[in-house]
Structures are given as C-alpha cells and as structure tokens.
C-alpha positions as CSV (number, residue, x, y, z in Angstrom):
1,M,13.9,1.1,41.5
2,I,13.4,0.0,37.6
3,L,14.4,-3.6,38.4
4,A,11.5,-3.8,41.4
5,G,8.7,-2.3,38.9
6,F,9.8,-5.0,36.5
7,F,10.0,-7.9,39.3
8,A,6.1,-6.6,40.3
9,A,4.5,-6.3,37.0
10,A,6.0,-10.0,35.8
11,L,4.4,-10.7,39.6
12,F,1.5,-9.3,39.1
13,L,1.0,-10.5,35.2
14,G,1.4,-14.6,36.4
15,M,-0.7,-13.5,39.2
16,Y,-3.4,-12.5,36.4
17,V,-2.2,-15.7,34.2
18,G,-2.7,-17.8,36.6
19,D,-6.2,-17.1,37.8
20,R,-7.3,-16.9,34.9
21,L,-6.5,-20.5,34.4
22,Y,-8.1,-22.3,37.4
23,F,-10.3,-20.3,37.4
24,R,-11.5,-21.8,33.3
25,M,-10.4,-25.3,34.7
26,L,-13.7,-28.3,34.4
27,S,-12.2,-30.0,37.8
28,A,-13.7,-30.4,40.9
29,E,-11.9,-28.4,42.8
30,A,-12.0,-25.9,40.5
31,S,-15.6,-25.4,39.9
32,R,-16.2,-23.5,42.8
33,Y,-13.0,-21.8,41.8
34,G,-14.0,-16.9,42.3
35,C,-16.4,-14.2,43.5
36,R,-19.5,-15.0,43.7
37,V,-21.1,-11.7,42.3
38,G,-25.1,-13.6,41.9
39,R,-27.5,-16.8,43.1
40,E,-30.2,-17.6,41.3
41,E,-32.8,-20.9,42.0
42,S,-34.7,-22.4,39.5
43,R,-36.7,-26.0,39.3
44,L,-36.8,-28.9,37.3
45,E,-40.2,-30.7,37.8
46,S,-40.7,-34.4,37.3
47,T,-36.6,-35.2,37.0
48,S,-34.3,-37.4,38.3
49,L,-30.9,-37.1,39.5
50,A,-29.6,-40.5,37.3
51,Q,-32.3,-38.5,34.0
52,I,-29.4,-35.9,34.2
53,R,-26.1,-37.4,34.8
54,A,-27.4,-39.9,31.4
55,C,-27.1,-36.2,29.8
56,F,-23.5,-36.5,30.1
57,D,-20.5,-38.5,28.8
58,G,-18.1,-40.7,30.5
59,L,-15.8,-37.8,32.1
60,G,-18.8,-36.0,32.5
61,L,-18.7,-33.9,30.3
62,L,-21.6,-32.2,28.0
63,G,-20.4,-30.5,25.0
64,L,-22.8,-27.4,24.2
65,R,-23.5,-25.2,21.5
66,H,-23.1,-22.1,23.2
67,G,-20.3,-23.5,26.2
68,V,-19.6,-26.7,27.4
69,A,-20.9,-28.5,31.2
70,R,-19.1,-30.3,33.1
71,L,-20.8,-33.2,36.3
72,F,-19.3,-33.8,39.7
73,A,-21.5,-37.3,39.7
74,D,-19.9,-37.7,43.3
75,A,-21.4,-34.0,44.6
76,N,-24.3,-33.5,42.6
77,R,-22.6,-30.9,41.3
78,I,-22.3,-28.6,37.2
79,L,-20.4,-26.5,36.3
80,L,-21.1,-24.6,33.4
81,R,-19.0,-22.2,31.5
82,P,-19.8,-20.0,27.8
83,R,-16.8,-21.0,25.2
84,Y,-14.5,-18.0,24.3
85,P,-11.9,-17.6,21.6
86,T,-8.1,-18.1,24.3
87,L,-7.4,-14.9,23.3
88,W,-10.2,-13.4,24.3
89,T,-11.0,-15.3,27.0
90,F,-7.6,-13.1,28.9
91,L,-7.8,-10.1,27.3
92,W,-12.2,-9.8,28.9
93,I,-11.5,-8.9,32.2
94,W,-15.1,-9.8,33.4
95,P,-15.8,-13.4,32.3
96,L,-18.4,-15.1,34.1
97,K,-19.7,-19.1,34.8
98,T,-21.8,-21.0,37.1
99,T,-22.1,-23.5,39.9
100,I,-25.1,-25.9,39.9
101,E,-25.8,-28.0,43.3
102,L,-28.3,-30.2,42.7
103,R,-30.9,-31.4,45.2
104,V,-33.3,-33.5,45.3
105,E,-37.3,-32.0,47.1
106,G,-39.8,-35.7,45.5
107,D,-39.8,-35.4,42.0
108,S,-38.0,-33.1,41.6
109,I,-34.7,-31.7,41.3
110,V,-32.9,-27.4,42.8
111,L,-31.0,-26.0,40.2
112,L,-29.3,-23.3,43.4
113,S,-26.5,-21.5,40.7
114,T,-23.7,-19.1,42.2
115,K,-22.8,-17.7,39.3
116,R,-18.4,-16.1,39.5
117,T,-16.4,-14.2,38.2
118,P,-12.5,-14.3,37.9
119,W,-10.4,-13.2,42.0
120,C,-8.4,-10.8,39.4
121,S,-11.2,-9.6,38.0
122,A,-13.1,-8.6,41.6
123,I,-9.5,-7.6,42.9
124,L,-9.1,-4.9,40.3
125,T,-12.5,-3.6,40.3
126,G,-13.0,-3.1,43.6
127,A,-8.9,-0.8,43.3
128,W,-10.2,0.6,41.1
129,F,-13.7,1.7,42.7
130,L,-11.2,2.0,46.1
131,T,-9.2,4.7,44.7
132,L,-11.5,6.9,42.7
133,G,-14.1,6.5,45.8
134,L,-10.9,7.8,47.8
135,G,-8.9,9.8,45.7
136,T,-11.1,11.7,44.7
137,P,-11.8,13.3,47.8
138,V,-8.7,13.3,49.4
139,A,-7.1,15.0,46.8
140,L,-9.9,18.2,47.4
141,I,-8.8,18.2,51.3
142,S,-5.4,18.5,49.8
143,Y,-6.3,20.2,47.8
144,A,-8.1,23.4,50.4
145,V,-5.3,22.7,52.7
146,E,-3.2,24.3,50.6
147,G,-5.0,27.1,49.9
148,G,-6.5,26.3,46.2
149,F,-10.1,27.7,46.5
150,A,-8.8,30.8,47.7
151,N,-9.7,32.3,45.0
152,S,-11.8,32.0,42.3
153,G,-10.0,30.5,39.7
154,G,-8.6,27.7,42.3
155,V,-12.5,27.2,43.0
156,V,-12.8,26.4,39.3
157,I,-9.8,23.8,39.5
158,G,-11.5,21.9,42.5
159,A,-14.8,21.6,40.9
160,G,-13.0,19.6,38.0
161,I,-10.7,17.6,40.0
162,L,-14.3,17.1,41.1
163,T,-16.0,17.0,38.0
164,L,-13.0,14.0,36.4
165,G,-13.7,12.5,39.1
166,V,-17.0,11.5,39.2
167,V,-17.4,11.5,35.7
168,F,-15.1,8.1,35.7
169,L,-16.6,7.0,38.8
170,F,-20.3,7.5,36.6
171,A,-18.2,5.6,33.6
172,G,-16.2,3.2,35.6
173,L,-19.7,2.1,37.3
174,V,-21.7,1.9,33.4
175,T,-18.9,-0.4,32.0
176,V,-18.5,-2.8,34.5
177,V,-22.9,-3.0,34.4
178,T,-23.2,-3.5,31.0
179,A,-19.9,-6.6,30.8
180,Y,-21.8,-7.9,33.8
181,R,-24.7,-7.5,32.0
182,L,-23.1,-9.1,28.4
183,E,-21.7,-12.3,30.0
184,N,-24.7,-13.2,32.4
185,S,-26.9,-13.5,29.5
186,R,-23.9,-15.3,27.9
187,L,-24.1,-17.5,30.8
188,R,-27.7,-18.2,30.2
189,Q,-27.9,-19.4,26.5
190,V,-25.9,-21.6,28.0
191,Y,-28.2,-21.8,31.2
192,D,-30.7,-23.0,29.1
193,E,-28.7,-24.8,26.4
194,L,-28.6,-27.4,29.6
195,R,-31.4,-27.8,30.6
196,A,-33.5,-28.0,26.9
197,V,-31.0,-30.5,26.9
198,V,-32.0,-32.4,30.8
199,E,-36.0,-31.0,29.9
200,G,-35.2,-32.8,26.2
201,T,-34.2,-36.2,28.0
202,T,-36.2,-36.4,30.2
203,T,-39.9,-35.4,28.3
204,Q,-38.1,-38.4,25.5
205,R,-38.1,-41.1,28.5
206,D,-41.5,-40.2,30.4
C-alpha cells in the first residue's frame, strides 16, 4: 500500500513537472498548450505584418523587460510569456501566458489574444472546488442520516461543518481571483511592452 502511494506521488510529481516544463517552452507546438482562461481583442493601426516581424531577431525572439515574445511567422502567431525566477515558476500555481493570433484587416493588424494556464493548475483548482462543493453537502447528508441532528449539540456540529465548508470555499475563491488578477497584471505589463516596441518601430518607419 505504501509502495502504491509512493508510486502515485512520483507519477503526479512527474506529470506536474512535465506539464510546467512544456507550458514554458517557446516552441510552436507548445505555444497553444494550456487551459484557456480568457480572450481579448485589440488592434494596431497603420501597421503591417512586415513591421511586426522586423521587431524580432532571426530566431523569432524578442526580449522584453519583464518577459519574452516568440514570433511564429508561418502561423502569424506570437507567444508572450512573463519572466519568472526558475524556482518561483514551479512554486506558483497559476502562471499565465498568452497566444496572440495576428489577423490583417486593411492597413491595421487585429491582435486576438488567448490567455492560458497549465492544465495541472486548472485540474487542481477544479478538483478543489468540486471537493468542497460536493463534499460539504454530502457530509451534511451523511451526518443527518446517522441522526446527527437529533439534538441541539448535533445541530451545532452540523452548523460548524457547513460553516467550515463555506469558509474554505470562499477562501479558495478569493485566492484564485486574487492570483488571476496578479498574473493578469503581470501579463498585461509584458503585452504593453510588446505593443510599445511594435508601435515605436512603426512610428520610426513612418
């Protein structure tokens, strides 16, 4: 039994690390890897694909102050990822990156951004809320079936179970929302840096 538990823990750790490593890769295949958590559309006026491509080096890379961008010219796609200290990347549960699809409309470029988080993060978060959301009422029903509400003391205990479930559910919700806003602001900072580079190049050429 202990060996099975050790094997399960090692398998989970391997999947977690592999998920994070693949999520952080700058390859074309990994650029669209991850669970979608948001979409956004914006526009670059008086800009061409050639002007955007000129901002990147021969490998399609563009170093930014707070992140990195990778251009996949064949797919008209940009991968944008904030920069983290290596250890912090693995400790932080909800990192974000965005995939920007480039679409030409007249003399402007439409940027279709899709925000993504690692699949392990999405699965663990969903499992947490599912466990609390279903576990609390199941525990109360089981407690009631066993006669736990037969006296005033049992009612107090039942109320305590419900309160704990609600508190943990609310705390988890606050944590996820706060983490998303923090990561979204970090990603927005890198996105604004990319736009500043592209718009600066466009202005200089004009």
